[in-house]
A tleap script that builds the chain and sets N, CA, C and O, in Angstrom:
source leaprc.protein.ff14SB
mol = sequence {
  NMET ALA ILE VAL TRP ALA LEU LEU THR LEU
  GLY ALA PRO PRO GLU ASP ILE SER ILE ILE
  GLU GLY ARG VAL THR HIE VAL ARG ASP GLY
  ASP THR ILE GLU ILE GLY VAL VAL VAL ILE
  ARG LEU ALA ALA LEU ASP CYS ALA GLU LEU
  GLY THR GLN GLU GLY ALA ARG ALA LYS GLY
  ALA MET ARG ALA LEU VAL ALA GLY GLN THR
  LEU ARG CYS THR ASP LEU GLY PRO ASP ARG
  TYR GLY ARG ARG LEU GLY GLN CYS GLN ARG
  GLY THR ASP PRO MET THR VAL SER GLU HIE
  MET VAL GLU GLY ARG TYR CYS THR TYR TYR
  GLY VAL SER CPHE
}
set mol.1.N position { 39.777 79.819 77.866 }
set mol.1.CA position { 40.974 79.862 78.678 }
set mol.1.C position { 41.750 81.146 78.428 }
set mol.1.O position { 42.431 81.637 79.328 }
set mol.2.N position { 41.663 81.691 77.240 }
set mol.2.CA position { 42.375 82.938 76.945 }
set mol.2.C position { 41.862 84.078 77.824 }
set mol.2.O position { 42.639 84.935 78.245 }
set mol.3.N position { 40.558 84.092 78.104 }
set mol.3.CA position { 39.996 85.139 78.962 }
set mol.3.C position { 40.546 85.007 80.372 }
set mol.3.O position { 40.921 86.006 80.985 }
set mol.4.N position { 40.600 83.787 80.895 }
set mol.4.CA position { 41.144 83.568 82.240 }
set mol.4.C position { 42.592 84.022 82.287 }
set mol.4.O position { 42.997 84.705 83.229 }
set mol.5.N position { 43.374 83.653 81.285 }
set mol.5.CA position { 44.787 84.056 81.252 }
set mol.5.C position { 44.895 85.575 81.246 }
set mol.5.O position { 45.701 86.143 81.983 }
set mol.6.N position { 44.089 86.235 80.420 }
set mol.6.CA position { 44.132 87.694 80.345 }
set mol.6.C position { 43.780 88.325 81.680 }
set mol.6.O position { 44.421 89.288 82.099 }
set mol.7.N position { 42.777 87.797 82.345 }
set mol.7.CA position { 42.387 88.350 83.642 }
set mol.7.C position { 43.462 88.138 84.692 }
set mol.7.O position { 43.718 89.019 85.513 }
set mol.8.N position { 44.087 86.978 84.668 }
set mol.8.CA position { 45.121 86.699 85.657 }
set mol.8.C position { 46.364 87.543 85.419 }
set mol.8.O position { 47.040 87.933 86.371 }
set mol.9.N position { 46.666 87.825 84.169 }
set mol.9.CA position { 47.899 88.552 83.879 }
set mol.9.C position { 47.683 90.045 83.678 }
set mol.9.O position { 48.552 90.846 84.020 }
set mol.10.N position { 46.541 90.426 83.131 }
set mol.10.CA position { 46.304 91.832 82.837 }
set mol.10.C position { 45.328 92.486 83.800 }
set mol.10.O position { 45.388 93.696 84.020 }
set mol.11.N position { 44.424 91.693 84.376 }
set mol.11.CA position { 43.483 92.202 85.353 }
set mol.11.C position { 42.313 92.983 84.783 }
set mol.11.O position { 41.478 93.451 85.557 }
set mol.12.N position { 42.208 93.148 83.477 }
set mol.12.CA position { 41.129 93.922 82.886 }
set mol.12.C position { 40.189 93.018 82.107 }
set mol.12.O position { 40.635 92.284 81.225 }
set mol.13.N position { 38.879 93.055 82.418 }
set mol.13.CA position { 37.940 92.199 81.700 }
set mol.13.C position { 37.576 92.759 80.333 }
set mol.13.O position { 37.510 93.975 80.158 }
set mol.14.N position { 37.338 91.880 79.362 }
set mol.14.CA position { 36.807 92.348 78.087 }
set mol.14.C position { 35.446 93.002 78.324 }
set mol.14.O position { 34.798 92.721 79.332 }
set mol.15.N position { 35.006 93.866 77.418 }
set mol.15.CA position { 33.772 94.621 77.613 }
set mol.15.C position { 32.511 93.769 77.661 }
set mol.15.O position { 31.528 94.185 78.274 }
set mol.16.N position { 32.501 92.594 77.038 }
set mol.16.CA position { 31.286 91.794 76.973 }
set mol.16.C position { 31.122 90.844 78.157 }
set mol.16.O position { 30.246 89.980 78.124 }
set mol.17.N position { 31.926 90.980 79.184 }
set mol.17.CA position { 31.820 90.129 80.365 }
set mol.17.C position { 31.188 90.943 81.482 }
set mol.17.O position { 31.560 92.094 81.710 }
set mol.18.N position { 30.222 90.334 82.182 }
set mol.18.CA position { 29.524 91.073 83.229 }
set mol.18.C position { 30.285 91.048 84.553 }
set mol.18.O position { 31.164 90.214 84.770 }
set mol.19.N position { 29.929 91.972 85.420 }
set mol.19.CA position { 30.541 92.120 86.726 }
set mol.19.C position { 29.500 91.828 87.794 }
set mol.19.O position { 28.359 92.281 87.710 }
set mol.20.N position { 29.908 91.065 88.799 }
set mol.20.CA position { 29.070 90.794 89.967 }
set mol.20.C position { 29.761 91.490 91.128 }
set mol.20.O position { 30.936 91.247 91.406 }
set mol.21.N position { 29.023 92.352 91.797 }
set mol.21.CA position { 29.616 93.072 92.923 }
set mol.21.C position { 28.694 92.954 94.122 }
set mol.21.O position { 27.481 93.126 94.008 }
set mol.22.N position { 29.283 92.658 95.278 }
set mol.22.CA position { 28.481 92.569 96.486 }
set mol.22.C position { 29.262 91.981 97.640 }
set mol.22.O position { 30.445 91.662 97.525 }
set mol.23.N position { 28.565 91.847 98.760 }
set mol.23.CA position { 29.179 91.338 99.975 }
set mol.23.C position { 29.166 89.815 99.973 }
set mol.23.O position { 28.172 89.189 99.605 }
set mol.24.N position { 30.283 89.232 100.388 }
set mol.24.CA position { 30.383 87.775 100.487 }
set mol.24.C position { 29.510 87.326 101.656 }
set mol.24.O position { 29.698 87.762 102.791 }
set mol.25.N position { 28.563 86.457 101.364 }
set mol.25.CA position { 27.638 85.976 102.389 }
set mol.25.C position { 27.978 84.576 102.888 }
set mol.25.O position { 27.508 84.155 103.946 }
set mol.26.N position { 28.806 83.850 102.115 }
set mol.26.CA position { 29.171 82.494 102.534 }
set mol.26.C position { 30.443 82.057 101.802 }
set mol.26.O position { 30.640 82.369 100.628 }
set mol.27.N position { 31.282 81.343 102.509 }
set mol.27.CA position { 32.459 80.717 101.910 }
set mol.27.C position { 32.198 79.218 101.936 }
set mol.27.O position { 32.119 78.621 103.009 }
set mol.28.N position { 32.064 78.610 100.772 }
set mol.28.CA position { 31.789 77.170 100.699 }
set mol.28.C position { 33.042 76.336 100.936 }
set mol.28.O position { 33.019 75.334 101.651 }
set mol.29.N position { 34.146 76.778 100.311 }
set mol.29.CA position { 35.426 76.077 100.460 }
set mol.29.C position { 36.525 77.019 100.008 }
set mol.29.O position { 36.289 78.223 99.900 }
set mol.30.N position { 37.701 76.516 99.745 }
set mol.30.CA position { 38.817 77.369 99.389 }
set mol.30.C position { 38.716 78.047 98.043 }
set mol.30.O position { 39.429 79.019 97.791 }
set mol.31.N position { 37.844 77.558 97.163 }
set mol.31.CA position { 37.739 78.166 95.842 }
set mol.31.C position { 36.310 78.466 95.402 }
set mol.31.O position { 36.060 78.690 94.218 }
set mol.32.N position { 35.373 78.473 96.344 }
set mol.32.CA position { 33.984 78.766 96.012 }
set mol.32.C position { 33.367 79.650 97.092 }
set mol.32.O position { 33.423 79.342 98.283 }
set mol.33.N position { 32.776 80.762 96.639 }
set mol.33.CA position { 32.152 81.708 97.558 }
set mol.33.C position { 30.735 82.009 97.090 }
set mol.33.O position { 30.334 81.623 95.992 }
set mol.34.N position { 29.984 82.703 97.937 }
set mol.34.CA position { 28.653 83.168 97.569 }
set mol.34.C position { 28.566 84.661 97.822 }
set mol.34.O position { 28.995 85.162 98.861 }
set mol.35.N position { 28.007 85.355 96.856 }
set mol.35.CA position { 27.680 86.768 97.002 }
set mol.35.C position { 26.167 86.821 96.890 }
set mol.35.O position { 25.606 86.698 95.802 }
set mol.36.N position { 25.517 87.006 98.027 }
set mol.36.CA position { 24.062 86.871 98.058 }
set mol.36.C position { 23.717 85.429 97.730 }
set mol.36.O position { 24.199 84.508 98.388 }
set mol.37.N position { 22.888 85.229 96.719 }
set mol.37.CA position { 22.528 83.874 96.310 }
set mol.37.C position { 23.359 83.376 95.129 }
set mol.37.O position { 23.151 82.263 94.646 }
set mol.38.N position { 24.294 84.194 94.668 }
set mol.38.CA position { 25.121 83.837 93.517 }
set mol.38.C position { 26.348 83.059 93.991 }
set mol.38.O position { 27.138 83.556 94.794 }
set mol.39.N position { 26.498 81.833 93.486 }
set mol.39.CA position { 27.651 80.994 93.812 }
set mol.39.C position { 28.724 81.244 92.759 }
set mol.39.O position { 28.463 81.141 91.560 }
set mol.40.N position { 29.928 81.571 93.211 }
set mol.40.CA position { 31.031 81.853 92.295 }
set mol.40.C position { 32.185 80.913 92.592 }
set mol.40.O position { 32.720 80.889 93.700 }
set mol.41.N position { 32.555 80.141 91.581 }
set mol.41.CA position { 33.724 79.266 91.636 }
set mol.41.C position { 34.873 80.065 91.047 }
set mol.41.O position { 34.805 80.481 89.891 }
set mol.42.N position { 35.936 80.288 91.830 }
set mol.42.CA position { 37.043 81.106 91.348 }
set mol.42.C position { 37.778 80.392 90.214 }
set mol.42.O position { 38.263 79.273 90.376 }
set mol.43.N position { 37.848 81.055 89.077 }
set mol.43.CA position { 38.432 80.489 87.863 }
set mol.43.C position { 39.913 80.203 88.042 }
set mol.43.O position { 40.641 80.983 88.656 }
set mol.44.N position { 40.346 79.076 87.499 }
set mol.44.CA position { 41.759 78.676 87.445 }
set mol.44.C position { 42.389 78.477 88.818 }
set mol.44.O position { 43.614 78.467 88.939 }
set mol.45.N position { 41.568 78.318 89.855 }
set mol.45.CA position { 42.083 78.098 91.201 }
set mol.45.C position { 41.742 76.679 91.630 }
set mol.45.O position { 40.607 76.234 91.458 }
set mol.46.N position { 42.697 75.980 92.177 }
set mol.46.CA position { 42.489 74.611 92.628 }
set mol.46.C position { 42.927 74.489 94.084 }
set mol.46.O position { 44.098 74.685 94.410 }
set mol.47.N position { 41.978 74.165 94.947 }
set mol.47.CA position { 42.256 73.991 96.372 }
set mol.47.C position { 41.911 72.560 96.763 }
set mol.47.O position { 41.123 71.894 96.092 }
set mol.48.N position { 42.502 72.104 97.843 }
set mol.48.CA position { 42.213 70.756 98.336 }
set mol.48.C position { 40.730 70.644 98.689 }
set mol.48.O position { 40.080 71.631 99.035 }
set mol.49.N position { 40.221 69.441 98.596 }
set mol.49.CA position { 38.806 69.187 98.862 }
set mol.49.C position { 38.495 69.258 100.352 }
set mol.49.O position { 39.338 68.950 101.195 }
set mol.50.N position { 37.266 69.670 100.657 }
set mol.50.CA position { 36.807 69.619 102.044 }
set mol.50.C position { 36.853 68.172 102.510 }
set mol.50.O position { 36.729 67.253 101.700 }
set mol.51.N position { 37.025 67.970 103.782 }
set mol.51.CA position { 37.173 66.619 104.298 }
set mol.51.C position { 38.634 66.257 104.485 }
set mol.51.O position { 38.960 65.226 105.074 }
set mol.52.N position { 39.521 67.123 103.975 }
set mol.52.CA position { 40.950 66.935 104.191 }
set mol.52.C position { 41.445 68.095 105.049 }
set mol.52.O position { 40.812 69.149 105.106 }
set mol.53.N position { 42.579 67.894 105.711 }
set mol.53.CA position { 43.153 68.949 106.528 }
set mol.53.C position { 43.509 70.172 105.673 }
set mol.53.O position { 43.291 71.312 106.083 }
set mol.54.N position { 44.058 69.918 104.484 }
set mol.54.CA position { 44.423 71.016 103.590 }
set mol.54.C position { 43.190 71.768 103.097 }
set mol.54.O position { 43.223 72.989 102.943 }
set mol.55.N position { 42.103 71.038 102.850 }
set mol.55.CA position { 40.859 71.667 102.419 }
set mol.55.C position { 40.273 72.564 103.493 }
set mol.55.O position { 39.792 73.659 103.201 }
set mol.56.N position { 40.312 72.100 104.735 }
set mol.56.CA position { 39.829 72.909 105.856 }
set mol.56.C position { 40.692 74.160 106.019 }
set mol.56.O position { 40.180 75.242 106.307 }
set mol.57.N position { 41.985 74.005 105.834 }
set mol.57.CA position { 42.919 75.135 105.931 }
set mol.57.C position { 42.640 76.161 104.832 }
set mol.57.O position { 42.648 77.364 105.090 }
set mol.58.N position { 42.393 75.690 103.613 }
set mol.58.CA position { 42.091 76.591 102.499 }
set mol.58.C position { 40.768 77.324 102.741 }
set mol.58.O position { 40.672 78.523 102.483 }
set mol.59.N position { 39.761 76.622 103.229 }
set mol.59.CA position { 38.477 77.262 103.519 }
set mol.59.C position { 38.646 78.325 104.600 }
set mol.59.O position { 38.089 79.417 104.490 }
set mol.60.N position { 39.402 78.015 105.628 }
set mol.60.CA position { 39.652 78.989 106.690 }
set mol.60.C position { 40.371 80.222 106.184 }
set mol.60.O position { 40.055 81.340 106.590 }
set mol.61.N position { 41.340 80.023 105.296 }
set mol.61.CA position { 42.075 81.147 104.719 }
set mol.61.C position { 41.159 81.999 103.850 }
set mol.61.O position { 41.216 83.228 103.900 }
set mol.62.N position { 40.312 81.348 103.053 }
set mol.62.CA position { 39.374 82.094 102.215 }
set mol.62.C position { 38.397 82.870 103.091 }
set mol.62.O position { 38.098 84.030 102.809 }
set mol.63.N position { 37.906 82.246 104.134 }
set mol.63.CA position { 36.972 82.924 105.036 }
set mol.63.C position { 37.633 84.164 105.651 }
set mol.63.O position { 37.023 85.232 105.702 }
set mol.64.N position { 38.875 84.022 106.115 }
set mol.64.CA position { 39.590 85.150 106.716 }
set mol.64.C position { 39.823 86.267 105.695 }
set mol.64.O position { 39.836 87.446 106.049 }
set mol.65.N position { 40.004 85.895 104.451 }
set mol.65.CA position { 40.301 86.853 103.386 }
set mol.65.C position { 39.075 87.623 102.919 }
set mol.65.O position { 39.166 88.822 102.657 }
set mol.66.N position { 37.905 86.943 102.806 }
set mol.66.CA position { 36.772 87.593 102.138 }
set mol.66.C position { 35.453 87.636 102.903 }
set mol.66.O position { 34.552 88.361 102.482 }
set mol.67.N position { 35.290 86.914 103.985 }
set mol.67.CA position { 33.991 86.864 104.670 }
set mol.67.C position { 33.521 88.269 105.040 }
set mol.67.O position { 34.232 89.016 105.712 }
set mol.68.N position { 32.326 88.616 104.598 }
set mol.68.CA position { 31.750 89.913 104.888 }
set mol.68.C position { 32.300 91.051 104.050 }
set mol.68.O position { 31.811 92.176 104.147 }
set mol.69.N position { 33.302 90.786 103.232 }
set mol.69.CA position { 33.924 91.804 102.382 }
set mol.69.C position { 33.071 92.034 101.129 }
set mol.69.O position { 32.335 91.149 100.693 }
set mol.70.N position { 33.183 93.213 100.572 }
set mol.70.CA position { 32.557 93.490 99.283 }
set mol.70.C position { 33.580 93.184 98.200 }
set mol.70.O position { 34.694 93.709 98.206 }
set mol.71.N position { 33.179 92.325 97.274 }
set mol.71.CA position { 34.049 91.932 96.168 }
set mol.71.C position { 33.469 92.403 94.847 }
set mol.71.O position { 32.263 92.602 94.704 }
set mol.72.N position { 34.354 92.571 93.900 }
set mol.72.CA position { 33.979 92.855 92.502 }
set mol.72.C position { 34.506 91.684 91.693 }
set mol.72.O position { 35.714 91.473 91.594 }
set mol.73.N position { 33.580 90.923 91.115 }
set mol.73.CA position { 33.949 89.695 90.411 }
set mol.73.C position { 33.582 89.786 88.933 }
set mol.73.O position { 32.473 90.177 88.571 }
set mol.74.N position { 34.527 89.421 88.107 }
set mol.74.CA position { 34.282 89.316 86.677 }
set mol.74.C position { 33.650 87.958 86.427 }
set mol.74.O position { 34.247 86.926 86.732 }
set mol.75.N position { 32.445 87.953 85.874 }
set mol.75.CA position { 31.710 86.721 85.594 }
set mol.75.C position { 32.182 86.160 84.257 }
set mol.75.O position { 31.951 86.761 83.208 }
set mol.76.N position { 32.841 85.011 84.299 }
set mol.76.CA position { 33.378 84.381 83.090 }
set mol.76.C position { 32.444 83.334 82.508 }
set mol.76.O position { 32.816 82.614 81.581 }
set mol.77.N position { 31.224 83.244 83.050 }
set mol.77.CA position { 30.257 82.286 82.542 }
set mol.77.C position { 30.361 80.956 83.255 }
set mol.77.O position { 31.153 80.813 84.187 }
set mol.78.N position { 29.579 79.987 82.836 }
set mol.78.CA position { 29.558 78.688 83.518 }
set mol.78.C position { 30.716 77.784 83.111 }
set mol.78.O position { 31.238 77.876 82.000 }
set mol.79.N position { 31.103 76.909 84.036 }
set mol.79.CA position { 32.075 75.869 83.693 }
set mol.79.C position { 31.310 74.646 83.203 }
set mol.79.O position { 30.089 74.701 83.053 }
set mol.80.N position { 31.996 73.567 82.956 }
set mol.80.CA position { 31.340 72.372 82.398 }
set mol.80.C position { 30.362 71.722 83.371 }
set mol.80.O position { 29.576 70.863 82.971 }
set mol.81.N position { 30.401 72.121 84.649 }
set mol.81.CA position { 29.467 71.605 85.645 }
set mol.81.C position { 28.324 72.580 85.912 }
set mol.81.O position { 27.482 72.329 86.774 }
set mol.82.N position { 28.290 73.693 85.175 }
set mol.82.CA position { 27.232 74.678 85.331 }
set mol.82.C position { 27.483 75.694 86.431 }
set mol.82.O position { 26.618 76.523 86.713 }
set mol.83.N position { 28.655 75.644 87.059 }
set mol.83.CA position { 28.972 76.618 88.102 }
set mol.83.C position { 29.426 77.924 87.450 }
set mol.83.O position { 30.059 77.907 86.394 }
set mol.84.N position { 29.105 79.048 88.074 }
set mol.84.CA position { 29.535 80.341 87.555 }
set mol.84.C position { 31.008 80.547 87.912 }
set mol.84.O position { 31.385 80.491 89.083 }
set mol.85.N position { 31.825 80.782 86.903 }
set mol.85.CA position { 33.251 81.039 87.120 }
set mol.85.C position { 33.488 82.536 87.231 }
set mol.85.O position { 32.866 83.326 86.522 }
set mol.86.N position { 34.394 82.919 88.124 }
set mol.86.CA position { 34.681 84.329 88.281 }
set mol.86.C position { 36.088 84.580 88.757 }
set mol.86.O position { 36.765 83.687 89.265 }
set mol.87.N position { 36.510 85.802 88.584 }
set mol.87.CA position { 37.789 86.289 89.100 }
set mol.87.C position { 37.443 87.506 89.943 }
set mol.87.O position { 36.827 88.449 89.446 }
set mol.88.N position { 37.836 87.493 91.225 }
set mol.88.CA position { 37.357 88.496 92.173 }
set mol.88.C position { 38.472 89.309 92.810 }
set mol.88.O position { 39.596 88.840 92.989 }
set mol.89.N position { 38.120 90.547 93.144 }
set mol.89.CA position { 39.042 91.444 93.846 }
set mol.89.C position { 38.313 92.159 94.968 }
set mol.89.O position { 37.104 92.384 94.911 }
set mol.90.N position { 39.093 92.514 96.003 }
set mol.90.CA position { 38.571 93.283 97.128 }
set mol.90.C position { 38.930 94.746 96.931 }
set mol.90.O position { 40.102 95.084 96.768 }
set mol.91.N position { 37.938 95.607 96.944 }
set mol.91.CA position { 38.159 97.051 96.908 }
set mol.91.C position { 39.276 97.489 95.986 }
set mol.91.O position { 39.251 97.214 94.787 }
set mol.92.N position { 40.253 98.172 96.552 }
set mol.92.CA position { 41.371 98.689 95.763 }
set mol.92.C position { 42.591 97.770 95.815 }
set mol.92.O position { 43.668 98.145 95.350 }
set mol.93.N position { 42.433 96.581 96.372 }
set mol.93.CA position { 43.542 95.618 96.446 }
set mol.93.C position { 43.990 95.278 95.026 }
set mol.93.O position { 43.171 94.839 94.218 }
set mol.94.N position { 45.273 95.470 94.705 }
set mol.94.CA position { 45.736 95.168 93.349 }
set mol.94.C position { 45.799 93.667 93.048 }
set mol.94.O position { 45.852 93.273 91.883 }
set mol.95.N position { 45.794 92.833 94.084 }
set mol.95.CA position { 45.847 91.380 93.878 }
set mol.95.C position { 44.437 90.801 93.871 }
set mol.95.O position { 43.557 91.271 94.592 }
set mol.96.N position { 44.234 89.772 93.048 }
set mol.96.CA position { 42.956 89.069 93.061 }
set mol.96.C position { 42.898 88.164 94.285 }
set mol.96.O position { 43.920 87.878 94.909 }
set mol.97.N position { 41.709 87.724 94.615 }
set mol.97.CA position { 41.527 86.771 95.712 }
set mol.97.C position { 42.324 85.503 95.405 }
set mol.97.O position { 42.960 84.937 96.295 }
set mol.98.N position { 42.292 85.062 94.163 }
set mol.98.CA position { 43.041 83.867 93.762 }
set mol.98.C position { 44.535 84.045 93.996 }
set mol.98.O position { 45.200 83.135 94.491 }
set mol.99.N position { 45.060 85.202 93.646 }
set mol.99.CA position { 46.485 85.459 93.855 }
set mol.99.C position { 46.848 85.367 95.334 }
set mol.99.O position { 47.900 84.831 95.686 }
set mol.100.N position { 45.984 85.886 96.196 }
set mol.100.CA position { 46.229 85.783 97.636 }
set mol.100.C position { 46.256 84.321 98.085 }
set mol.100.O position { 47.109 83.924 98.879 }
set mol.101.N position { 45.330 83.537 97.580 }
set mol.101.CA position { 45.248 82.127 97.981 }
set mol.101.C position { 46.460 81.331 97.503 }
set mol.101.O position { 46.949 80.458 98.220 }
set mol.102.N position { 46.946 81.624 96.299 }
set mol.102.CA position { 48.130 80.939 95.774 }
set mol.102.C position { 49.381 81.428 96.498 }
set mol.102.O position { 50.245 80.628 96.860 }
set mol.103.N position { 49.478 82.738 96.708 }
set mol.103.CA position { 50.643 83.281 97.401 }
set mol.103.C position { 50.763 82.717 98.817 }
set mol.103.O position { 51.866 82.478 99.307 }
set mol.104.N position { 49.617 82.507 99.469 }
set mol.104.CA position { 49.612 81.943 100.818 }
set mol.104.C position { 49.812 80.431 100.840 }
set mol.104.O position { 49.866 79.821 101.908 }
set mol.105.N position { 49.922 79.835 99.665 }
set mol.105.CA position { 50.127 78.393 99.502 }
set mol.105.C position { 48.945 77.550 100.001 }
set mol.105.O position { 49.111 76.420 100.461 }
set mol.106.N position { 47.757 78.135 99.895 }
set mol.106.CA position { 46.539 77.395 100.240 }
set mol.106.C position { 45.983 76.671 99.021 }
set mol.106.O position { 45.288 75.663 99.153 }
set mol.107.N position { 46.291 77.191 97.828 }
set mol.107.CA position { 45.756 76.662 96.576 }
set mol.107.C position { 46.820 76.808 95.489 }
set mol.107.O position { 47.872 77.413 95.698 }
set mol.108.N position { 46.517 76.240 94.330 }
set mol.108.CA position { 47.388 76.368 93.162 }
set mol.108.C position { 46.531 76.786 91.975 }
set mol.108.O position { 45.304 76.707 92.026 }
set mol.109.N position { 47.183 77.230 90.910 }
set mol.109.CA position { 46.493 77.496 89.664 }
set mol.109.C position { 46.431 76.208 88.858 }
set mol.109.O position { 47.316 75.360 88.970 }
set mol.110.N position { 45.392 76.061 88.048 }
set mol.110.CA position { 45.335 74.951 87.106 }
set mol.110.C position { 44.845 75.470 85.767 }
set mol.110.O position { 44.109 76.454 85.696 }
set mol.111.N position { 45.264 74.797 84.714 }
set mol.111.CA position { 44.804 75.125 83.388 }
set mol.111.C position { 45.358 76.402 82.798 }
set mol.111.O position { 44.901 76.840 81.742 }
set mol.112.N position { 46.346 77.017 83.461 }
set mol.112.CA position { 46.921 78.260 82.979 }
set mol.112.C position { 48.438 78.112 83.026 }
set mol.112.O position { 48.998 77.719 84.049 }
set mol.113.N position { 49.093 78.424 81.925 }
set mol.113.CA position { 50.554 78.386 81.889 }
set mol.113.C position { 51.095 79.797 81.854 }
set mol.113.O position { 50.571 80.649 81.136 }
set mol.114.N position { 52.133 80.049 82.620 }
set mol.114.CA position { 52.742 81.380 82.643 }
set mol.114.C position { 54.148 81.277 82.109 }
set mol.114.O position { 54.856 82.281 82.035 }
savepdb mol mol.pdb
quit
């Protein structure tokens, strides 16, 4: 959790964490994307589930934000479900994708105290 907090507040990954960079090929929902065949669950981001109006809204917002865009994602390793966790940014945008989703009120942060 300390790594997630550092990334959210400082934006700089520790040296031993890998980077995934590429074009977004699919948006699964408001907090999960695909870059090629790599599925990335955005760390510390909580969006409503698909099947709800809020979930559909979050997925639409994520699609509008990143579909077809090239992202640079810090790979934070797997979560307890085996999904790859990441923190992603678009080009020179100073805000992370997660920050955009929270600022737009599509999602909230979880597991991180500020």
